[in-house]
C-alpha positions, 0 to 999 in steps of 0.5 A: 500500500502506498505511504504518504511519500508514494502518494505524493510521488504518483500524483506529481508524476501524473500532473507532469504527464498532463503538462502541469508545472509546480505551482503553489496550488499543485504543490498543495495537491501533491503534498497534502490533498492526495493524502486526505483519505489516510487522515480522515480518522485523525485530528483533521477529520472535520476538515476532510469530511466535506470532500469524503464520499461515503456509501452505506458507511463505507469511506471512498477509500477501500472499496468492496470487492466483486462477489463472484460467488454470487454469480456462480454458486447460488442456483435452484430448480423449479418443478420441471427441473429447470435451473434458475438463480436463487440469489441475485448477483449484485456487483458491490464494487461497481455500485460503490466505485461508480457512485464515487466516481460520479460524486468526485467528477461532478464536484471537481468539474463544477469547482473548476468551472466556478474558479474554485481551484483549491476546492477542486483539488481537495476533491481531486486529491481524494479521488486520486488517492483511492486510485493509487491505493487500488493499483499500487501495492497490497490493496490491489488484492481487493476491489474488482475481482478481488478478495481481502488483503490478507487472503494470501496469508491464509493460503501460504504454508509457512514452510514455503513462505517464512515471511507472510505474503502480506509482509512481502507486499509491504516491502513495495515502495516507490523509491526506485520507480521512475515516471513513465513516458505517458501521454494521458487521454480523455475519459469522456466529455461529461462526468457520467461518460468519464465515470463509465470509462474510468470504471473500465480503466480502473478494473483493467489497471487493478487487474494488472496490478493484482497479477503483478503483486502476486508475481512480486510476492513469489519473486520476493520470497525467492529473493529475486530483487531484479524481478521485484523492481520490474514488477514494482515499476509496473504497478507504479506505471499503472497508478500514474497512468490512471491518475493522469487520465483522470486529471487530464479529463477534469481540466479538459471538461472544465476548461471547455477543451475537446474532451472527446475520448479515443474511439473504442468498441463498446465491449471495451467497457466493463460489464457490471453484470456478467455470466459465470460458468456453464458451457465446458471451456467456460466452466470456471470463468466469467467471460473472455475479452478478444478471444474465445476458448475451445474444447481443448482450453485453447484460445481461438479467435472471436467468430460469428456466422453472418449472411456472408459467411463466417467472420473473425473479429479481433475485438469482442467478448465470449462466454459460455451458455448456462440455464440463464445469464446476463451481460449488462453494462452501464452506458452514458447516453450519447457515448456509443450512438449508432453502435452495430451490435452482433451476437451469436454462437461461435460456429465452432462451439455451437451445440444448441439454441438460446433465447436472447433479450436485448436490453436498452435503457433498462427495458427489453428492446428486442427478443430473438432465438439464437441458432446458427446465424448471428443476430445483428442490429444497430442501437443507441445504447444508454443506461442499462444496456446488454443482453439476457439469455436462457439456454441449455447449459451445453448450448455453446459459446456466445460471442458479442461484438460491438 
C-alpha cells in the first residue's frame, strides 16, 4: 500500500504527464490533498469530511470487492427441473466505485468551472488517492475481482513462505520507480461518460496490478530483487497512468477543451453484470475479452456466422451458455450512438439454441432465438444496456461484438 511519500510521488508524476508545472496550488495537491483519505480518522477529520464520499458507511477509500460467488454458486430448480438463480448477483464494487466516481467528477468539474481551484483539488486529491491505493501495492488484492488483503496469508504454508505474503507486499515502495513516458487521454466529455470509462480503466489497471503483486510476492520470497523492481515499476506505471487520465479529463471538461475520448468498441467497457460458468471451456470463468476458448482450453479467435459467411473479429467478448445469464453494462447516453451490435454462437462451439433479450435503457428492446446465424442490429445504447439469455447449459459459446 502506498505511504504518504508514494502518494505524493504518483500524483506529481501524473500532473507532469498532463503538462502541469509546480505551482503553489499543485504543490498543495501533491503534498497534502492526495493524502486526505489516510487522515480522515485523525485530528483533521472535520476538515476532510466535506470532500469524503461515503456509501452505506463505507469511506471512498477501500472499496468492496466483486462477489463472484454470487454469480456462480447460488442456483435452484423449479418443478420441471429447470435451473434458475436463487440469489441475485449484485456487483458491490461497481455500485460503490461508480457512485464515487460520479460524486468526485461532478464536484471537481463544477469547482473548476466556478474558479474554485483549491476546492477542486481537495476533491481531486481524494479521488486520486483511492486510485493509487487500488493499483499500487497490497490493496490491489481487493476491489474488482478481488478478495481481502490478507487472503494470501491464509493460503501460504509457512514452510514455503517464512515471511507472510502480506509482509512481502509491504516491502513495495516507490523509491526506485521512475515516471513513465505517458501521454494521458480523455475519459469522456461529461462526468457520467468519464465515470463509465474510468470504471473500465480502473478494473483493467487493478487487474494488472493484482497479477503483478502476486508475481512480486513469489519473486520476493525467492529473493529475486531484479524481478521485484520490474514488477514494482509496473504497478507504479499503472497508478500514474490512471491518475493522469483522470486529471487530464477534469481540466479538459472544465476548461471547455475537446474532451472527446479515443474511439473504442463498446465491449471495451466493463460489464457490471456478467455470466459465470456453464458451457465446458467456460466452466470456471466469467467471460473472455478478444478471444474465445475451445474444447481443448485453447484460445481461438472471436467468430460469428453472418449472411456472408463466417467472420473473425479481433475485438469482442465470449462466454459460455448456462440455464440463464446476463451481460449488462452501464452506458452514458450519447457515448456509443449508432453502435452495430452482433451476437451469436461461435460456429465452432455451437451445440444448441438460446433465447436472447436485448436490453436498452433498462427495458427489453428486442427478443430473438439464437441458432446458427448471428443476430445483428444497430442501437443507441444508454443506461442499462446488454443482453439476457436462457439456454441449455451445453448450448455453446456466445460471442458479442460491438
